[in-house]
C-alpha positions in Angstrom: -2.4 -4.4 2.1 -3.9 -1.2 2.8 -2.8 1.3 6.1 -6.2 0.5 7.8 -5.7 -2.9 7.3 -1.7 -2.7 9.0 -3.2 -0.7 11.9 -6.1 -3.3 12.7 -4.0 -6.3 12.5 -1.0 -4.4 14.9 -4.3 -3.3 17.1 -5.2 -7.3 17.4 -1.6 -8.7 17.5 -0.1 -5.7 20.2 -3.9 -5.9 22.5 -3.1 -5.0 26.1 0.1 -3.2 25.0 -0.9 -1.2 22.4 -4.2 0.0 21.9 -3.1 1.9 18.3 -5.2 4.7 18.8 -6.3 7.0 16.1 -3.4 9.8 17.8 -1.1 8.0 19.4 -0.4 10.7 22.2 0.2 8.9 25.2 -3.0 9.6 27.3 -4.7 6.2 27.2 -1.5 4.3 28.1 -0.3 6.6 30.9 2.1 5.0 33.3 2.2 1.7 31.0 5.8 0.8 31.3 6.2 -2.2 30.5 4.4 -1.8 27.6 4.0 1.4 25.2 3.2 4.2 27.6 4.9 7.3 29.7 6.6 7.1 33.0 4.2 7.8 35.7 1.5 10.7 34.8 2.4 10.6 31.2 3.7 13.9 31.5 6.6 13.7 29.4 5.2 11.7 26.1 2.3 14.1 26.4 4.6 17.1 25.9 6.5 15.8 23.4 3.4 15.9 21.2 2.3 19.2 22.6 5.9 20.7 21.6 5.8 20.1 17.9 2.1 21.6 17.7 3.8 25.1 19.0 5.2 25.5 15.6 3.1 26.4 12.6 4.3 26.5 9.2 4.4 29.3 7.3 2.9 28.9 3.9 4.6 29.4 0.5 3.8 28.9 -3.1 5.9 31.3 -5.1 8.6 29.4 -6.1 11.0 26.7 -7.9 10.4 23.6 -5.5 8.1 21.6 -7.3 9.9 18.4 -6.9 11.3 18.5 -3.2 14.4 15.6 -2.5 14.5 14.5 0.5 18.0 12.6 0.3 20.8 13.5 2.9 23.7 12.0 3.9 24.7 10.7 7.3 27.0 8.7 8.5 28.5 8.0 5.2 25.7 7.1 4.0 23.2 8.7 1.5 19.8 8.0 2.5 16.7 8.5 0.7 14.6 9.9 4.1 15.8 11.9 7.0 14.0 9.2 9.0 15.9 6.6 11.0 14.1 3.7 13.1 14.6 4.5 16.9 16.4 1.8 19.2 13.8 -0.3 20.5 13.8 -3.7 21.8 11.9 -5.7 24.6 9.2 -7.1 21.9 7.2 -10.0 24.5 7.4 -7.2 27.3 6.6 -4.1 25.3 4.6 -5.1 22.2 2.8 -8.3 23.2 5.7 -10.7 21.3 3.7 -11.8 18.2 7.2 -11.5 16.7 10.5 -12.7 18.3 13.0 -10.4 19.0 14.9 -11.7 16.4 11.9 -11.5 13.7 11.5 -8.0 14.7 15.2 -7.0 14.3 15.1 -8.3 10.9 12.1 -6.8 9.9 13.2 -3.4 10.8 16.6 -3.5 9.7 16.0 -5.0 6.1 13.0 -2.9 5.3 15.0 0.5 6.2 18.0 -0.6 3.9 15.1 -1.4 1.4 13.6 2.1 2.0 17.0 3.7 1.6 17.7 4.6 5.0 18.8 3.1 8.1 17.6 1.6 11.3 19.3 1.5 15.1 18.7 -1.6 17.0 18.4 -1.7 20.6 19.5 -3.1 24.1 17.6 -4.7 26.5 16.7 -6.2 29.9 17.2 -9.5 28.4 21.2 -9.1 27.3 20.8 -11.4 24.3 18.1 -9.0 22.6 21.6 -6.9 21.3 22.7 -10.0 19.5 19.1 -10.0 17.6 20.3 -6.3 16.4 23.9 -7.2 15.5 22.7 -10.8 14.0 20.0 -8.6 11.8 22.9 -5.9 11.1 25.4 -8.1 10.1 22.7 -10.0 7.5 22.5 -6.6 5.8 25.9 -5.7 5.8 26.6 -4.0 8.8 24.1 -1.7 7.5 22.6 -0.6 10.8 23.2 0.9 14.3 23.2 -0.9 17.6 22.4 1.4 20.3 23.4 0.4 23.7 22.3 0.3 27.3 24.5 3.1 29.9 25.6 -0.6 31.4 28.9 -1.3 33.8 32.0 -0.1 31.0 33.3 -3.5 30.1 30.2 -4.2 29.2 29.6 -1.4 27.2 32.9 -1.7 25.3 32.4 -5.5 24.8 29.2 -4.7 22.9 31.0 -2.0 20.8 33.9 -4.6 19.9 30.9 -6.8 18.8 29.4 -4.0 16.8 32.6 -3.5 14.7 32.7 -7.0 14.2 29.7 -7.1 12.2 30.6 -4.2 10.6 27.8 -1.5 12.1 28.2 2.1 10.5 28.3 4.0 13.7 27.5 2.8 17.3 26.2 4.8 20.4 24.3 4.3 24.0 21.4 5.8 24.9 22.4 7.4 28.2 18.8 8.6 29.2 18.0 4.9 29.6 19.5 5.1 32.5 16.5 5.0 34.8 14.6 2.6 32.6 12.3 0.5 34.8 12.4 -2.6 32.3 16.5 -3.1 33.3 15.6 -2.6 36.9 13.0 -5.2 36.9 15.6 -7.7 35.1 18.2 -7.3 37.4 20.0 -5.4 34.5 22.3 -2.6 36.0 22.2 0.5 34.5 22.7 4.1 35.3 24.5 7.9 34.6 28.1 7.9 33.5 30.6 10.5 34.3 32.7 12.5 31.7 35.4 10.4 32.1 33.8 7.4 31.7 32.1 8.6 28.2 35.5 9.7 27.1 36.5 6.3 28.1 34.0 4.6 25.6 34.1 7.3 22.7 38.2 6.6 22.5 37.5 2.8 22.8 36.2 2.6 19.3 37.1 4.2 15.4 32.9 4.2 14.8 31.2 7.2 14.8 29.7 7.5 18.4 26.3 8.2 18.9 25.0 9.4 22.7 21.3 9.5 22.7 19.6 11.3 25.5 20.7 14.7 26.1 17.9 17.2 27.0 20.3 20.5 28.5 22.7 22.1 27.4 25.6 22.0 29.6 25.3 17.8 28.4 25.2 19.1 24.9 28.4 20.9 25.6 29.8 18.1 27.2 29.3 15.9 24.4 30.5 18.2 21.6 33.9 18.5 24.3 34.9 14.8 24.2 34.6 14.3 20.5 31.2 12.5 20.5 29.9 12.4 17.0 26.3 12.8 17.2 24.1 13.3 19.8 20.0 12.8 20.3 18.0 15.1 21.4 15.5 12.6 23.5 13.8 11.6 26.9 13.4 8.1 25.7 9.5 8.9 24.9 9.0 10.1 28.1 9.4 6.3 29.6 12.2 7.2 31.8 11.0 10.2 34.4 8.0 12.2 34.6 7.7 15.7 33.7 10.6 16.8 31.4 10.2 19.4 28.6 9.1 18.4 25.2 12.2 17.4 22.7 11.1 20.6 20.6 11.0 22.9 23.3 14.9 22.3 24.1 16.1 21.4 20.7 16.9 25.0 19.3 18.7 26.1 22.3 21.1 23.1 22.0 21.2 23.2 17.8 22.7 27.1 18.6 25.4 25.9 20.9 27.1 23.0 19.7 24.8 22.4 16.3 28.0 23.7 14.1 30.3 21.4 15.7 28.4 17.8 16.0 25.3 16.1 14.2 22.3 16.5 16.5 19.6 14.2 16.1 15.8 14.5 17.6 12.6 11.8 18.4 9.7 11.8 21.0 6.3 12.6 19.5 7.2 12.9 15.8 3.8 11.2 13.8 3.9 13.0 10.8 6.2 14.3 8.2 4.9 18.1 9.0 6.8 17.0 12.5 9.6 16.0 10.6 10.0 19.3 8.8 9.7 21.2 11.9 12.3 19.4 13.7 14.9 20.2 10.8 13.3 23.6 10.3 14.7 23.9 14.3 17.9 22.5 13.2 18.1 19.0 14.0 20.2 16.7 10.6 17.5 14.0 11.0 15.0 12.2 13.3 14.1 8.9 14.9 10.9 7.7 14.7 9.7 4.9 16.8 6.1 3.7 18.3 4.9 4.9 14.2 7.1 2.1 12.7 6.9 -0.6 15.5 2.9 -0.6 15.0 4.0 -0.5 11.4 6.0 -3.8 11.9 3.5 -5.3 13.9 0.8 -4.7 11.8 2.4 -5.4 8.5 6.0 -6.5 8.8 8.1 -5.5 6.4 5.6 -4.5 3.8 3.9 -2.7 6.5 6.7 -1.0 7.7 7.9 0.8 4.4 4.6 1.9 3.5 4.3 3.8 6.9 7.9 5.3 6.5 6.6 6.3 2.9 3.6 7.8 4.2 5.7 10.0 6.3 8.3 10.9 3.6 5.9 11.8 1.2 3.6 14.2 3.7 7.4 15.4 4.2 7.7 15.9 0.6 4.4 17.8 0.2 4.8 20.0 3.4 8.1 20.8 1.7 6.5 21.7 -1.8 4.2 24.2 0.3 7.1 25.9 2.5 9.4 26.3 -0.6 12.2 23.8 0.4 14.0 22.2 -2.6 16.1 20.3 -0.7 17.0 19.0 3.1 19.5 21.4 3.1 17.3 24.2 2.4 15.1 23.9 5.2 15.6 26.4 7.8 13.5 28.2 10.7 12.3 31.1 8.2 9.4 28.5 7.4 8.3 28.1 11.0 6.1 30.5 13.4 5.9 30.1 16.8 2.3 30.0 18.2 
């Protein structure tokens, strides 16, 4: 299977939901939520990509970084790449439904494990979608991380208990889904959480807890204060609120504020290994990837998924060679120049 074949297959299977554009920048799919687009004018989706382009790389070629190591340890696991599959559900109403929800979950969890990384599974407007992710995580020996929508307290805690039962590596809430239109359309109540509610959720489990959807310093500080293990700097791929900053615009200040206290991941507009390198240089411990891997899964199932994941990891490794970074730990802001 060739990459072009994966993309052509995805374009056909996702017709009417994703155009599989040569550059996935949110322009053609503005406002298509449900679907693969960004909310409103799509400004937040576009801002994510624009924010990464504000940074250039300092090329260095007099050094010993001839065969860089892309491995790292996260959530108690040794991973071969700092790229983690972001939590996504809604095959039928976001991606066209050529894969059933259970099939999609099995592909991303299984292929991630085979590649040597970990997948996050999602929660959705159909409550059974969360179970599809759990079943895949259970099938692959607990190697996955379920992420729950900001539902009512008792529903979140019940879902956390289910995650514990399948032996998940960690668990979390994507609080940036508080205004997700697909949840409202399906009558699934979600909303913001108070500090006290988050404390109750964090204290309900011994698993590492992830809060996805942090975009400001005050909420990053709050997350650190209440014992959250990991935050994800994310605006939900630009799908919930128009006119937010790009994630790369806020990542450095959040790292500066709490990076020595908690793990920090980032997503939004990451399309290549060069983007991954920029994210790590800005202080992220790892990145989440969604749209490129969704397209890969629909276009080529497990083989296509691993092919795209390998492509982006190879791009990262090449960029590390040409910036003098021998390992993930070597990557820092000295390789960046802000435009």
